[in-house]
N, C-alpha and C positions, 0 to 999 in steps of 0.2 A: 938663346934660341933666338929671340925676337931679334937681336943685332947681327946675328950670325948663321945665316942661311945654310951653311955648310957643316952644322953638329953633326954628329952621327948619334944613333941611340945609345950607345956606349959614355958617352960623354957624361961629367959629374952634375951638371946641371941639370939634364934628362933624368937623370936618378934622382937628383934632390925635390924635382918637380912632382915626379912620380910618387915619393914618398909624402910629400906635402899635402897633395890631394888625397893620396889615401888616407892621412890623418883626419882630413875634413870630412870625408866619407865616414869614417870611423866613428865620428862625434855626431853623424846622424846628418848631414849636411847633404841633401841631395837635389836640390835646384842647380840645374845646370847651368843657368846665367850668373849665378852667384859663384858656383864652381870655375867658370871660365873668368869671370873678372877677378879673383883671388888668384888663379894662376898666371893670369899676365901680371899681375900688380908683383907678383911673388917672383917671376922672372927680369922685371925691370929692377926690381930693388936687388936682386940678386947680383945682376951685370953691374949695378950702381954700388953695391958694398962688399961683394965678394965675401959675404960670411951670411949662414943658412939659417943661423940663430935670428940675427937682424933683420933678414930679408921674411922669415914668418912672423915676427912681430909686424911688421910695417904692413904685411899683407892681409894679417888676421884684421889691423885697424881700418885697412881700404875695405874689408869686408864688413867690419862691422857699420862703418859710417853708411855705406851702400843699405843695409840691411835696413839700418835706421830710418833713411830717408825714404826707401820704397815702403816700409809700413806707416809713416805718416802721411803717403800720399790717399788719396780716396780714392776708391776701386771705381772706374768707369764702366 
């Protein structure tokens, strides 16, 4: 999707992205910014690795790192 603007809604990556974001929502994640970051990381890794499981793991790692850095920052 990121690299290919002509992807249809029926594309396997679109379905995989929906499942991944739905899974995050089911686990209680509701921060739109974090969901957006995770979705972009997931799609990039899916395009790179062509493997749903590896893309999920990589995106989860990015999400965890971002969450940790965000919580370490003082509130302004």
